[in-house]
Rosetta silent file (secondary structure, phi, psi, omega in degrees, C-alpha in Angstrom):
SEQUENCE: MKYFALLYCLLFLIFSAFTESRYTYSLEKEILLGTLALGVSIPSLFIPDSPGKDISSDKNRVNAFDRNLMFSYSKPLGIAGDVAVYGLAVSPIISLIGNITDLNAVVTYTIMYGEAMLLTFGTTEIIKKVSGRNRPYTYFDGLPAGLEKDYYKSFPSRHTAIAFMSAGFLSSTFFMEYPDSAWKIPVIAGSYGLAAGIGALRIASGNHFLTDVLAGAAIGSLYGWLIPFLHLRKKDIDSFAVTLTAHGFLLNLRL
SCORE:     score description
SCORE:     0.000 S_00000001
   1 L     0.000  -38.664 -175.310   -0.008    0.052    0.048 S_00000001
   2 H   -72.945  -18.137  174.497    2.766    2.404    0.735 S_00000001
   3 H   -71.765  -40.638  174.926    4.035    2.017   -2.771 S_00000001
   4 H   -57.700  -42.591 -176.334    0.662    3.108   -4.151 S_00000001
   5 H   -69.667  -32.113  171.864    0.741    6.107   -1.864 S_00000001
   6 H   -64.129  -50.422 -176.295    4.271    7.007   -3.031 S_00000001
   7 H   -62.794  -39.542 -177.604    3.207    6.767   -6.665 S_00000001
   8 H   -61.269  -45.210 -176.497    0.053    8.942   -6.002 S_00000001
   9 H   -61.725  -40.390  175.882    2.153   11.467   -4.286 S_00000001
  10 H   -59.549  -50.513 -178.567    4.701   11.497   -7.192 S_00000001
  11 H   -62.958  -38.967  179.436    1.964   11.885   -9.743 S_00000001
  12 H   -67.844  -31.198  177.563    0.425   14.727   -7.766 S_00000001
  13 H   -72.933  -39.432 -178.432    3.742   16.602   -7.705 S_00000001
  14 H   -74.934  -31.614 -179.255    4.248   16.214  -11.406 S_00000001
  15 L  -121.335   60.687 -173.747    0.716   17.212  -12.220 S_00000001
  16 L   -73.335  -24.403 -171.870    0.114   19.675   -9.444 S_00000001
  17 L   -98.704   82.352 -175.698   -1.815   22.202  -11.647 S_00000001
  18 L   -85.901  100.266 -179.429   -5.174   20.304  -12.152 S_00000001
  19 L  -127.450  176.070  176.818   -7.003   22.784  -14.413 S_00000001
  20 L   -57.966  134.640  175.176   -9.499   22.586  -17.319 S_00000001
  21 L   -55.777  144.110  176.139   -7.959   20.781  -20.223 S_00000001
  22 L   -86.047    6.538  175.775   -6.795   23.020  -23.045 S_00000001
  23 E  -122.336  148.468 -179.020   -8.270   20.769  -25.728 S_00000001
  24 L  -152.402  166.910 -179.852  -11.886   20.111  -26.486 S_00000001
  25 L  -118.311  169.606  177.649  -13.905   18.620  -29.376 S_00000001
  26 L  -148.019  149.213 -171.580  -16.771   19.759  -31.478 S_00000001
  27 H   -65.266  -42.709  179.131  -19.229   17.787  -33.622 S_00000001
  28 H   -57.518  -52.228 -175.206  -18.490   19.840  -36.833 S_00000001
  29 H   -64.750  -45.792 -173.732  -14.705   19.495  -36.515 S_00000001
  30 H   -64.702  -32.281  176.375  -14.907   15.766  -35.686 S_00000001
  31 H   -66.285  -41.782 -176.095  -17.114   15.084  -38.761 S_00000001
  32 H   -67.796  -57.252 -175.546  -14.509   16.810  -40.938 S_00000001
  33 H   -67.576  -35.113  175.952  -11.418   15.338  -39.317 S_00000001
  34 H   -66.201  -43.365  177.110  -13.012   11.888  -38.759 S_00000001
  35 H   -67.672  -31.625  171.018  -14.045   11.658  -42.351 S_00000001
  36 H   -58.349  -51.109 -178.007  -10.552   12.578  -43.441 S_00000001
  37 H   -62.985  -42.069  177.602   -8.983   10.044  -41.204 S_00000001
  38 H   -71.506  -36.063 -177.785  -11.340    7.291  -42.316 S_00000001
  39 H   -75.405  -12.697  174.789  -11.152    8.318  -45.947 S_00000001
  40 H   -84.524  -56.878 -172.402   -7.363    7.983  -45.661 S_00000001
  41 H   -73.735  -41.814 -174.360   -7.079    4.746  -43.683 S_00000001
  42 H   -70.083  -51.728 -179.631   -9.955    2.595  -44.910 S_00000001
  43 H   -58.931  -29.743  177.426   -9.274    2.934  -48.656 S_00000001
  44 H   -57.881  -23.156 -177.903   -5.516    2.191  -47.971 S_00000001
  45 H   -78.353  -26.359 -174.100   -6.484   -1.344  -47.169 S_00000001
  46 H   -98.328   -4.228  179.295   -8.009   -2.010  -50.523 S_00000001
  47 L   -73.526  132.881  172.813   -5.231   -0.466  -52.789 S_00000001
  48 L   -58.108  135.924  178.602   -3.443   -3.214  -54.649 S_00000001
  49 L   -62.800  148.649  172.847   -0.016   -4.121  -53.567 S_00000001
  50 L  -115.257   78.631 -177.530    2.918   -3.041  -55.812 S_00000001
  51 L   -51.146  139.877 -175.717    5.730   -5.626  -55.272 S_00000001
  52 L   -67.525 -172.313  177.509    9.202   -4.121  -55.716 S_00000001
  53 L   -64.788  166.021 -178.432   11.639   -5.035  -58.317 S_00000001
  54 L   -58.710  140.768 -173.473   13.174   -8.514  -58.440 S_00000001
  55 L   -66.817  135.004 -172.343   15.207   -9.168  -55.323 S_00000001
  56 L  -135.986  155.083  169.281   18.929   -8.368  -56.044 S_00000001
  57 L  -102.673    1.788  177.803   22.089   -8.455  -54.130 S_00000001
  58 L   -77.772   93.382 -177.939   23.527   -5.590  -56.081 S_00000001
  59 H   -63.870  -18.735  178.644   23.723   -2.794  -53.594 S_00000001
  60 H   -61.854  -16.791  178.568   24.817   -0.338  -56.308 S_00000001
  61 H   -73.153  -17.104 -179.214   21.107   -0.230  -57.214 S_00000001
  62 L   -84.729  148.409  178.747   20.508    1.594  -53.959 S_00000001
  63 L   -72.144  156.487 -172.824   21.013    5.444  -53.937 S_00000001
  64 H   -54.535  -34.010 -172.890   24.338    6.656  -52.474 S_00000001
  65 H   -67.387  -35.909 -169.708   22.525    8.321  -49.397 S_00000001
  66 H   -90.689  -24.258 -161.947   21.013    5.046  -48.287 S_00000001
  67 H   -66.638  -31.756 -174.797   23.847    2.668  -49.301 S_00000001
  68 L   -78.247  -10.725 -179.849   26.166    3.223  -46.291 S_00000001
  69 L  -118.437   55.748  178.451   23.414    2.296  -43.839 S_00000001
  70 L  -113.483  137.790  177.052   22.240   -1.160  -45.078 S_00000001
  71 L  -135.867  160.938  171.824   22.112   -4.137  -42.768 S_00000001
  72 L   -78.551  165.751  179.770   21.031   -7.764  -42.968 S_00000001
  73 L   -59.408  130.567  174.835   17.990   -8.929  -41.156 S_00000001
  74 L  -122.617  101.194  177.802   18.044   -9.022  -37.409 S_00000001
  75 H   -62.821  -44.083  176.917   15.023  -10.570  -35.644 S_00000001
  76 H   -55.786  -47.588  178.402   16.057   -9.494  -32.067 S_00000001
  77 H   -67.340  -28.553  174.262   16.475   -5.928  -33.096 S_00000001
  78 H   -71.506  -38.087  179.572   13.173   -6.002  -34.974 S_00000001
  79 H   -64.941  -44.667  177.772   11.416   -7.335  -31.957 S_00000001
  80 H   -56.865  -39.342 -178.955   13.050   -4.562  -29.777 S_00000001
  81 H   -66.002  -38.318  176.618   11.680   -2.006  -32.196 S_00000001
  82 H   -63.218  -49.826  173.256    8.278   -3.545  -31.958 S_00000001
  83 H   -57.182  -42.615 -179.515    8.264   -3.477  -28.124 S_00000001
  84 H   -72.860  -30.536 -176.598    9.509    0.123  -27.961 S_00000001
  85 H   -75.324  -38.442 -176.016    6.956    1.510  -30.534 S_00000001
  86 H   -65.742  -33.634 -179.941    4.126   -0.153  -28.564 S_00000001
  87 H   -65.460  -48.960 -174.459    5.416    1.374  -25.281 S_00000001
  88 H   -68.381  -24.783 -176.571    5.653    4.855  -26.834 S_00000001
  89 H   -69.957  -19.962  179.604    2.310    4.575  -28.531 S_00000001
  90 L  -100.392    3.229 -174.405    0.519    4.516  -25.086 S_00000001
  91 L   -69.190  -31.037 -171.939    2.693    7.364  -23.632 S_00000001
  92 L   -60.403  -15.265 -179.595    0.360   10.245  -24.592 S_00000001
  93 H   -59.169  -21.458  175.757   -1.999    9.158  -21.692 S_00000001
  94 H   -49.911  -43.930 -177.390    0.620   10.974  -19.576 S_00000001
  95 H   -67.519  -22.482 -171.904   -0.756   14.385  -20.707 S_00000001
  96 H   -89.913  -11.413 -175.659   -4.207   13.246  -19.619 S_00000001
  97 H   -54.146  -46.244 -171.041   -3.456   12.314  -16.021 S_00000001
  98 H   -63.333  -20.820  177.221   -4.080   15.788  -14.668 S_00000001
  99 H  -129.983   40.274  178.096   -7.649   15.679  -16.070 S_00000001
 100 L   -62.643  -26.466 -178.340   -8.366   11.956  -15.928 S_00000001
 101 L   -94.821    5.161 -179.934  -11.637   12.553  -14.081 S_00000001
 102 L   -97.252  109.519 -178.626  -12.855   15.105  -16.708 S_00000001
 103 H   -60.231  -40.382 -179.605  -15.121   13.189  -19.184 S_00000001
 104 H   -62.497  -38.562 -179.332  -14.798   15.915  -21.839 S_00000001
 105 H   -73.699  -38.106  175.753  -11.014   15.639  -21.664 S_00000001
 106 H   -64.570  -40.260  176.598  -10.960   11.813  -21.887 S_00000001
 107 H   -58.228  -53.053 -179.426  -13.265   11.953  -24.892 S_00000001
 108 H   -57.218  -42.939  178.088  -11.309   14.667  -26.568 S_00000001
 109 H   -64.472  -42.339  178.042   -8.000   12.828  -26.146 S_00000001
 110 H   -57.888  -50.325 -179.296   -9.524    9.586  -27.366 S_00000001
 111 H   -59.224  -53.638 -176.512  -10.827   11.349  -30.414 S_00000001
 112 H   -54.710  -53.915 -177.243   -7.612   13.267  -31.110 S_00000001
 113 H   -64.852  -37.359  173.338   -5.400   10.206  -30.823 S_00000001
 114 H   -58.383  -43.097  179.777   -7.687    8.101  -32.916 S_00000001
 115 H   -61.660  -49.664 -175.726   -7.615   10.656  -35.646 S_00000001
 116 H   -58.464  -53.001  179.461   -3.804   11.031  -35.499 S_00000001
 117 H   -62.521  -41.152  174.730   -3.357    7.248  -35.584 S_00000001
 118 H   -65.081  -39.597  175.551   -5.589    6.633  -38.426 S_00000001
 119 H   -58.828  -48.507 -177.772   -4.089    9.390  -40.495 S_00000001
 120 H   -58.792  -46.612 -173.132   -0.562    8.036  -39.766 S_00000001
 121 H   -67.888  -44.257 -174.937   -1.518    4.517  -40.653 S_00000001
 122 H   -69.035  -39.397 -178.072   -3.522    5.348  -43.809 S_00000001
 123 H   -70.342  -41.371  176.035   -0.839    7.713  -45.176 S_00000001
 124 H   -67.551  -36.944  176.299    2.010    5.286  -44.604 S_00000001
 125 H   -63.355  -49.146 -178.570   -0.046    2.308  -46.038 S_00000001
 126 H   -57.238  -49.702 -175.757   -0.970    4.256  -49.175 S_00000001
 127 H   -68.041  -34.835 -174.972    2.715    5.343  -49.845 S_00000001
 128 H   -70.938  -38.119 -178.630    4.044    1.813  -49.076 S_00000001
 129 H   -79.387  -26.229  170.957    1.792    0.134  -51.585 S_00000001
 130 H   -66.830  -49.734 -168.014    2.340    2.749  -54.246 S_00000001
 131 H   -78.193  -27.483  174.350    6.082    2.885  -53.886 S_00000001
 132 L    42.628   54.171  179.480    6.739   -0.849  -53.620 S_00000001
 133 L   -89.382  134.118  176.059   10.355   -0.408  -52.331 S_00000001
 134 L   -71.702  145.636 -179.108   12.355   -3.507  -51.384 S_00000001
 135 L   -79.139  160.075  178.672   13.632   -3.578  -47.799 S_00000001
 136 H   -49.666  -45.850 -171.461   17.464   -3.456  -47.121 S_00000001
 137 H   -66.943   -8.782  177.114   17.676   -7.119  -46.087 S_00000001
 138 H   -78.210   -4.850  170.140   16.674   -8.213  -49.502 S_00000001
 139 H   -95.608   13.954 -179.286   20.187   -7.202  -50.695 S_00000001
 140 L  -122.682  -85.637 -173.494   21.985   -9.597  -48.571 S_00000001
 141 L  -116.595   38.003  172.129   20.782  -13.271  -48.363 S_00000001
 142 L    87.778 -162.519  174.351   17.431  -13.161  -49.997 S_00000001
 143 L   -89.184  122.503 -179.027   14.203  -13.283  -48.067 S_00000001
 144 L   -66.429  152.158 -173.801   14.190  -14.357  -44.413 S_00000001
 145 L   -67.905  142.595 -178.168   11.539  -16.954  -43.666 S_00000001
 146 L    87.579   -5.688  178.779    8.218  -15.696  -42.913 S_00000001
 147 L  -114.144   28.933 -175.905    8.747  -12.297  -44.585 S_00000001
 148 L   -74.088  -25.696 -173.650    7.935  -13.190  -48.172 S_00000001
 149 L  -103.096   13.210 -171.621    4.835  -10.964  -48.200 S_00000001
 150 L  -131.521    2.120 -168.471    6.294   -7.923  -46.563 S_00000001
 151 L   -72.264  -28.330 -175.242    9.618   -7.345  -48.275 S_00000001
 152 L   -99.455   24.041 -179.900    8.509   -4.648  -50.700 S_00000001
 153 L  -112.704   41.619 -174.577    6.931   -2.354  -48.066 S_00000001
 154 L   -72.704  -39.811 -174.240    9.996   -0.398  -47.107 S_00000001
 155 L  -109.672  126.444  -10.451    9.071    3.213  -47.754 S_00000001
 156 L   -89.875  175.453  175.111    8.224    4.830  -45.485 S_00000001
 157 L   -75.007  109.807 -178.456    8.746    3.351  -42.051 S_00000001
 158 H   -71.168  -36.580  176.549    5.390    2.935  -40.213 S_00000001
 159 H   -52.828  -48.491 -177.871    7.118    2.055  -36.919 S_00000001
 160 H   -67.335  -34.707  179.543    8.963    5.320  -37.103 S_00000001
 161 H   -68.488  -39.308  178.334    5.916    7.322  -38.151 S_00000001
 162 H   -69.334  -36.392  176.766    3.909    5.952  -35.251 S_00000001
 163 H   -64.134  -40.639  179.656    6.787    6.600  -32.884 S_00000001
 164 H   -82.326  -21.196  173.574    7.196   10.238  -33.915 S_00000001
 165 H   -73.751  -40.739  176.390    3.448   10.826  -34.036 S_00000001
 166 H   -58.438  -50.032 -176.311    3.270    9.479  -30.389 S_00000001
 167 H   -64.688  -42.605 -178.794    6.249   11.735  -29.355 S_00000001
 168 H   -64.203  -43.602  179.903    4.787   14.753  -31.114 S_00000001
 169 H   -63.128  -44.568 -177.992    1.374   14.186  -29.587 S_00000001
 170 H   -69.814  -51.162  178.649    2.739   13.672  -26.049 S_00000001
 171 H   -53.429  -44.505 -179.438    5.126   16.704  -26.356 S_00000001
 172 H   -75.165  -43.752  176.989    2.617   19.168  -27.647 S_00000001
 173 H   -63.205  -33.621 -179.376   -0.158   18.199  -25.256 S_00000001
 174 H   -75.270  -33.784  178.149    2.080   18.025  -22.181 S_00000001
 175 H   -63.464  -39.955 -176.197    3.534   21.353  -23.108 S_00000001
 176 H   -79.676  -37.005 -175.401    0.175   23.027  -23.318 S_00000001
 177 H   -68.692  -46.820 -172.663   -1.468   21.195  -20.383 S_00000001
 178 L  -124.719   62.243 -175.456    1.448   21.798  -17.977 S_00000001
 179 L   -57.623  -21.092 -173.058    3.436   25.006  -19.047 S_00000001
 180 L  -107.694    4.099 -175.531    4.882   25.468  -15.672 S_00000001
 181 L   -79.217  140.333 -178.334    5.944   21.868  -15.032 S_00000001
 182 L   -75.821   -7.967 -179.557    9.675   21.122  -14.601 S_00000001
 183 L   -91.064    2.891  178.707    9.040   17.856  -16.516 S_00000001
 184 H   -57.271  -52.073 -176.230    8.398   19.588  -19.855 S_00000001
 185 H   -72.795  -35.302  175.310   11.912   19.121  -21.122 S_00000001
 186 H   -71.887  -25.372  178.423   12.491   15.661  -19.910 S_00000001
 187 H   -71.071  -45.565 -174.709    9.127   14.535  -21.339 S_00000001
 188 H   -73.610  -50.818 -178.035    9.802   16.133  -24.725 S_00000001
 189 H   -59.116  -46.293 -172.687   13.507   15.042  -24.899 S_00000001
 190 H   -73.359  -34.874 -175.067   12.738   11.528  -23.653 S_00000001
 191 H   -74.302  -39.535  175.156    9.747   10.849  -26.059 S_00000001
 192 H   -72.287  -29.639  172.471   11.758   12.116  -29.113 S_00000001
 193 H   -67.314  -42.030 -179.979   14.845   10.330  -28.034 S_00000001
 194 H   -70.982  -35.746  175.180   12.969    7.023  -27.838 S_00000001
 195 H   -55.540  -52.326 -173.568   11.283    7.754  -31.250 S_00000001
 196 H   -62.500  -36.727  177.208   14.739    8.440  -32.848 S_00000001
 197 H   -67.296  -32.370 -179.593   15.954    5.098  -31.164 S_00000001
 198 H   -69.671  -39.160  175.726   13.090    3.166  -32.680 S_00000001
 199 H   -52.854  -45.526  179.837   14.070    4.657  -36.071 S_00000001
 200 H   -64.446  -35.664  178.989   17.638    3.519  -35.563 S_00000001
 201 H   -68.783  -30.670 -173.781   16.465   -0.019  -34.616 S_00000001
 202 H   -74.494  -28.341  173.851   14.392   -0.150  -37.750 S_00000001
 203 H   -74.171  -50.068 -179.261   17.572    0.658  -39.795 S_00000001
 204 H   -67.205  -19.072  175.514   19.874   -1.621  -37.770 S_00000001
 205 L   -83.161   -5.762 -179.732   17.355   -4.592  -38.098 S_00000001
 206 L    79.243   13.595 -177.382   17.642   -4.338  -41.819 S_00000001
 207 L   -87.212  -25.911 -178.560   13.892   -3.499  -42.254 S_00000001
 208 L  -139.209  153.759  168.221   14.445    0.122  -43.409 S_00000001
 209 L   -84.374  167.711  170.281   16.732    2.654  -45.189 S_00000001
 210 H   -56.590  -35.117  178.777   17.510    5.937  -43.753 S_00000001
 211 H   -73.142  -29.072  172.276   15.215    7.749  -46.111 S_00000001
 212 H   -67.828  -34.975  176.749   12.315    5.545  -44.991 S_00000001
 213 H   -71.823  -36.627  177.334   12.876    6.463  -41.451 S_00000001
 214 H   -72.534  -36.476  175.081   13.161   10.146  -42.198 S_00000001
 215 H   -63.675  -42.011 -179.369    9.991   10.061  -44.255 S_00000001
 216 H   -67.738  -34.022  177.535    8.199    8.203  -41.476 S_00000001
 217 H   -66.122  -41.890 -176.035    9.434   10.754  -38.844 S_00000001
 218 H   -66.820  -49.114  175.893    8.121   13.645  -41.016 S_00000001
 219 H   -56.096  -46.245 -178.434    4.683   12.013  -41.383 S_00000001
 220 H   -67.873  -40.079 -176.626    4.280   11.150  -37.836 S_00000001
 221 H   -61.754  -42.549 -171.237    5.569   14.487  -36.576 S_00000001
 222 H   -62.362  -57.491  178.687    3.050   16.225  -38.802 S_00000001
 223 H   -62.044  -36.671 -179.917   -0.071   14.418  -37.445 S_00000001
 224 H   -62.388  -37.008  179.994    1.279   14.396  -33.891 S_00000001
 225 H   -90.556  -35.284 -174.701    1.392   18.116  -33.696 S_00000001
 226 H   -68.299  -49.839 -171.175   -1.347   19.111  -36.147 S_00000001
 227 H   -66.392  -41.337  179.004   -4.353   17.125  -34.658 S_00000001
 228 H   -66.876  -37.059 -178.508   -3.848   18.453  -31.045 S_00000001
 229 H   -63.674  -39.285  178.414   -3.390   21.981  -32.377 S_00000001
 230 H   -65.368  -19.366 -176.398   -6.733   21.739  -34.217 S_00000001
 231 L  -100.116    3.784 -177.463   -8.395   20.765  -30.903 S_00000001
 232 E   -70.444  148.582  169.733   -7.102   23.619  -28.809 S_00000001
 233 L   -62.272  156.773 -174.779   -9.705   25.879  -27.236 S_00000001
 234 H   -56.409  -39.098 -178.796  -10.146   29.185  -28.987 S_00000001
 235 H   -68.173  -25.008  178.202   -8.383   31.160  -26.254 S_00000001
 236 H   -85.593  -29.910  172.600   -5.400   28.983  -26.591 S_00000001
 237 H   -66.131  -42.746  176.128   -5.386   29.139  -30.409 S_00000001
 238 L   -61.216  -20.279 -178.597   -5.383   32.950  -30.027 S_00000001
 239 L   -76.740   -8.536  178.210   -2.191   32.686  -27.936 S_00000001
 240 E   -91.704  133.093 -179.251   -0.304   31.777  -31.120 S_00000001
 241 E  -130.924  114.723  177.290    0.858   34.728  -33.080 S_00000001
 242 E  -103.314  125.645 -178.686    2.429   34.299  -36.545 S_00000001
 243 E  -123.081  132.535  179.388    4.270   37.243  -38.079 S_00000001
 244 E   -82.750  139.937  179.260    5.681   37.168  -41.587 S_00000001
 245 E  -132.937  170.176 -177.842    9.291   38.474  -42.026 S_00000001
 246 L   -59.580  -30.739 -176.726   11.625   39.014  -44.937 S_00000001
 247 L  -100.074    0.486 -177.589   13.282   35.694  -44.111 S_00000001
 248 E   150.515 -127.581 -179.566   10.222   33.543  -43.315 S_00000001
 249 E  -145.237  161.803 -174.931    7.919   33.817  -40.355 S_00000001
 250 E  -123.803  121.293  179.501    8.197   34.273  -36.536 S_00000001
 251 E  -102.451  128.544  177.741    5.957   32.204  -34.214 S_00000001
 252 E  -120.035  139.584 -179.498    5.175   33.658  -30.845 S_00000001
 253 E  -127.386  118.971  179.963    3.388   31.624  -28.102 S_00000001
 254 L  -105.051  120.365 -179.449    1.833   33.455  -25.251 S_00000001
 255 L  -106.106    0.000    0.000    1.098   31.255  -22.158 S_00000001
């Protein structure tokens, strides 16, 4: 029992500012975003596969940027990446702990994360099927047993996309929900560090090229930040000020 009491006290210290969540949902918004998310994810399941070119051991067929980071298949490293991405995928619940008793906040977070996940899955699946890029391990000793139906879905890396979507989602929501928390930097750095580690595991395991991982990171980061931003309450959206300059734009955030 004392361990539960200690955990409660720790969580209370971390999330000491129990205020109304800065995120909310609306019927009109969810109809639009939900339709978009389903419109991307469901059709992706019915797009015909486009198997890559014949399996070859000629690494010169790979672009110079990716060629120096090619590895043969490693099942242990692949499993490590699977476990890590599953763990990171549930991490956004950390941002909800301070408002866990608020039904509106729970529903909002569920909707936001569902939309972000569907968009990430659908986008990566469509690109995978259209691009039909062979995985790095096919350039070594042929196809490992059991991977005969997945060898041509290298680009982009879905594991990396989900990892960076989760990291972006957690970082953006934690930053907005707990602006005064001393845990902001550790949470953001830790989540992105783990996401980068997952990307590295996908490369080291022979499942992906560097460009696959970079593309996955870009896709995941986009949805991980965009979806929460679109659900900010109006007063918090108004706290963002964008000013155009001669060299680009300047973003100011007033908390």
